[in-house]
C-alpha positions as a printed Julia matrix, in Angstrom:
269×3 Matrix{Float64}:
  27.27  -14.24  -14.44
  24.22  -16.25  -15.42
  22.33  -15.27  -12.3
  22.91  -13.51   -9.01
  20.6   -13.76   -6.03
  20.6   -13.35   -2.27
  18.98  -15.72    0.19
  18.55  -15.22    3.92
  19.89  -18.17    5.9
  19.8   -18.78    9.65
  17.71  -17.34   12.44
  15.01  -14.83   11.46
  15.93  -11.16   11.65
  14.99   -9.36   14.87
  12.5    -7.26   12.9
  10.72  -10.45   11.77
  10.93   -9.61    8.07
  13.62  -12.11    7.04
  13.24  -15.9     7.01
  15.63  -18.73    6.22
  15.6   -19.94    2.63
  13.65  -17.0     1.21
  14.92  -14.78   -1.61
  15.01  -11.04   -0.94
  15.85   -8.42   -3.55
  18.94   -6.31   -2.93
  18.34   -3.52   -0.44
  19.0     0.02   -1.63
  21.17    1.06    1.3
  23.78   -1.72    1.44
  23.44   -4.38   -1.26
  22.62   -2.18   -4.25
  25.87   -0.16   -4.21
  27.94   -3.35   -3.84
  26.1    -5.16   -6.63
  26.35   -2.11   -8.88
  30.13   -2.13   -8.4
  30.35   -5.9    -9.03
  28.34   -5.67  -12.25
  30.05   -2.54  -13.6
  30.85   -3.01  -17.29
  28.7    -6.12  -17.71
  25.53   -6.14  -19.81
  22.59   -6.16  -17.43
  18.97   -5.08  -17.52
  18.21   -1.96  -15.48
  16.22   -2.46  -12.29
  12.45   -2.17  -12.77
  10.99    1.3   -12.23
   7.75    0.59  -10.41
   5.11    3.22  -11.09
   6.12    3.93  -14.67
   3.71    1.5   -16.36
   1.17    2.95  -18.8
  -2.27    3.25  -17.19
  -5.53    3.9   -19.07
  -5.98    7.69  -19.35
  -9.58    7.33  -18.12
  -8.32    6.22  -14.73
  -9.02    6.86  -11.93
 -12.78    6.51  -12.3
 -14.95    8.83  -10.2
 -17.23    6.92   -7.82
 -18.78    9.89   -5.96
 -18.63   13.66   -6.51
 -20.16   16.86   -5.16
 -19.1    20.52   -5.04
 -16.58   20.01   -2.24
 -15.06   16.57   -2.69
 -14.88   13.43   -4.76
 -14.0     9.77   -4.31
 -12.09    7.97   -7.07
 -11.25    4.32   -7.62
  -7.46    4.11   -8.03
  -6.17    1.19  -10.1
  -3.21   -0.9    -8.99
  -0.01    0.43  -10.58
  -0.92    4.13  -10.5
   0.87    6.38   -8.0
  -1.19    8.59   -5.7
   1.32   11.48   -5.78
   4.33   12.13   -8.05
   7.51   10.17   -7.39
  11.0    11.64   -7.06
  12.08   10.56  -10.53
  11.11   12.66  -13.54
   9.71    9.43  -15.0
   7.24    9.07  -12.12
   5.1    12.16  -12.56
   1.99   10.35  -13.8
  -0.26    9.86  -10.78
  -3.73   10.51   -9.39
  -2.86   14.1    -8.41
  -1.5    15.12  -11.82
  -4.47   13.56  -13.6
  -6.99   15.28  -11.33
  -5.2    18.62  -11.81
  -6.0    18.33  -15.51
  -9.63   17.41  -14.89
 -10.18   20.04  -12.18
  -7.99   23.03  -13.05
  -9.86   25.28  -10.6
  -9.26   22.96   -7.63
  -7.17   24.32   -4.76
  -5.14   22.56   -2.1
  -3.48   19.14   -2.32
  -6.54   17.39   -3.91
  -5.81   13.99   -2.29
  -6.07   13.96    1.5
  -4.69   10.45    2.07
  -2.74    7.92    0.04
  -2.87    4.39   -1.27
   0.27    2.4    -2.09
   1.26    2.12   -5.74
   0.3    -1.57   -5.77
  -2.99   -1.12   -3.86
  -6.25   -0.37   -5.64
  -9.42    1.17   -4.32
 -11.2     4.22   -2.98
  -9.28    7.45   -2.58
 -10.84   10.54   -0.99
 -10.04   13.89   -2.66
 -10.93   17.5    -1.88
 -11.66   20.2    -4.46
 -10.87   23.11   -2.13
  -8.16   23.79    0.42
 -10.73   24.41    3.16
 -12.41   21.04    2.52
  -9.01   19.33    2.47
  -8.23   20.71    5.95
 -11.59   19.53    7.27
 -11.1    16.04    5.86
  -7.53   15.85    7.18
  -8.91   16.7    10.6
 -11.39   13.82   10.31
  -8.5    11.49    9.49
  -6.45   12.76   12.45
  -9.44   12.17   14.76
  -9.91    8.69   13.21
 -13.47    9.57   12.22
 -13.18    8.17    8.7
 -13.9     4.45    8.51
 -11.75    2.62    5.95
 -12.13   -1.04    5.03
  -9.91   -3.15    2.78
 -10.2    -6.67    1.42
  -7.22   -8.91    0.66
  -6.19  -12.46   -0.19
  -3.44  -13.78    2.09
  -0.86  -16.41    1.21
  -1.59  -18.95    3.95
  -4.29  -20.32    6.21
  -5.22  -18.0     9.07
  -6.65  -20.21   11.8
  -8.37  -17.57   13.95
 -11.42  -15.72   12.62
 -10.94  -12.23   14.05
  -8.43  -10.11   15.94
  -6.3    -6.97   16.33
  -2.67   -6.38   15.4
  -0.74   -3.64   17.2
   2.82   -3.79   15.9
   4.64   -0.39   15.86
   6.18    0.39   12.47
   8.89    2.58   11.0
  10.57    2.93    7.61
  13.59    0.69    6.98
  16.17    3.43    6.38
  18.53    0.94    4.69
  15.89   -0.43    2.34
  13.26    2.15    1.45
  10.33    1.98    0.79
  10.08   -1.11    3.02
   8.73   -0.68    6.55
   9.57   -2.85    9.55
   8.3    -3.6    13.02
  10.24   -1.69   15.68
   8.89   -1.87   19.26
  11.28    0.89   20.39
  11.24    3.54   17.66
   8.2     2.5    15.64
   5.0     4.54   15.49
   1.81    2.94   16.86
  -0.11    0.94   14.25
  -3.47   -0.74   14.9
  -5.25   -3.08   12.47
  -8.5    -4.97   13.03
  -9.05   -7.98   10.79
 -11.72  -10.58   10.1
 -11.62  -13.73    7.98
 -14.15  -13.81    5.14
 -13.3   -17.16    3.56
 -10.56  -19.77    3.13
  -9.73  -21.45   -0.19
  -6.82  -23.54   -1.5
  -4.32  -22.51    1.15
  -5.27  -18.83    0.97
  -7.38  -16.67    3.28
  -9.62  -13.78    2.3
  -9.76  -11.13    5.01
 -11.28   -7.73    5.68
  -8.91   -5.18    7.19
 -10.06   -2.16    9.19
  -7.02    0.01    9.95
  -7.36    2.36   12.91
  -4.1     4.11   12.07
  -2.62    5.0     8.68
   1.04    3.98    8.68
   2.82    3.33    5.39
   2.45   -0.33    4.32
   0.63   -1.01    7.6
  -1.65   -3.76    6.29
   1.11   -5.39    4.26
   3.52   -5.6     7.2
   0.86   -6.64    9.71
  -0.24   -9.44    7.39
   3.27  -10.75    6.67
   4.93  -10.38   10.09
   5.21  -13.56   12.24
   3.72  -11.65   15.17
   0.88  -10.48   12.94
  -1.02  -12.89   10.69
   2.15  -14.6     9.4
   0.52  -14.71    5.95
   1.67  -12.05    3.44
  -0.77  -10.57    0.97
  -0.78  -12.45   -2.33
   1.31  -10.68   -4.97
   3.3    -8.6    -2.47
   6.7    -7.89   -4.07
   8.07   -6.31   -0.86
   6.84   -8.59    1.91
   5.74  -11.79    0.15
   7.37  -15.21    0.49
   7.99  -15.4    -3.26
   8.28  -12.83   -6.03
   4.96  -12.17   -7.82
   4.45  -13.77  -11.2
   4.43  -11.57  -14.29
   1.28   -9.42  -14.36
   0.32  -10.61  -10.85
  -0.96   -7.67   -8.82
  -1.09   -7.11   -5.08
  -4.36   -8.59   -3.84
  -5.26   -5.61   -1.64
  -8.18   -3.27   -2.34
  -9.7    -0.34   -0.41
 -13.36   -1.19   -0.8
 -15.22    1.13    1.61
 -15.08    4.7     2.96
 -17.6     6.01    5.5
 -17.57    9.47    7.07
 -19.65   12.52    7.92
 -19.46   15.09    5.11
 -17.51   18.04    6.56
 -19.76   20.64    4.87
 -23.25   19.15    4.55
 -23.13   17.0     7.69
 -24.6    14.03    5.83
 -23.24   10.54    6.4
 -21.5     9.26    3.28
 -20.79    5.58    2.63
 -18.94    4.83   -0.62
 -18.18    1.26   -1.68
 -16.45   -0.36   -4.63
 -16.0    -4.18   -4.52
 -12.55   -5.65   -5.09
 -11.79   -6.75   -8.67
 -10.41  -10.07   -7.4
């Protein structure tokens, strides 16, 4: 075969993540086994292994540090924690283990997607990690993201409350499920509009996997996927095009000193 692709045609899927005339990569649960059988014995490139790209050894850069915790600026393309494959062991955690061999506990206390860049909060001790995780569970850590969306968002501000769950047939994708999904709450505000795209600030009040990406792309959300989104975008990203989503601000009360910390790092786009 010269090429093989799959397009969705007809009414949108009930989950809202499939639209007529749009190309979607083969899902892992159903399509991938069938396509693997069809292509058996034919010369074909292996599927891309996202997360295996070489990242500058100096990354992630430290933005703030004290005796109990640190905040690093994770680049797009670097995993937060190791992947299942032996080829996906390079990540923020493994790099910090080398830098801080005396650190205890999980080091990172929350995660950013592989494709997302920005501020990541880390603990040097197990006791600090537990305190920070408690702050996250109580929603006492303010997180703000900035993104470029593929489309014009007419309204200037709002909330999205679409429950989400993992798509068990197509991991790592997540989908809207009003019955079995977990609550997900995102506040958003338009910053600017240019050339058919909209720059927004996201303030998530929950921390579901791919929450901002699904809430942006879903027709009941902003109906405008994040630019460069290979999972939820309308078109596949161009070569070297990154996801235009960046965690730019963390604000919280230091669990040991009691001081209010505000750490910011502007988006690189």
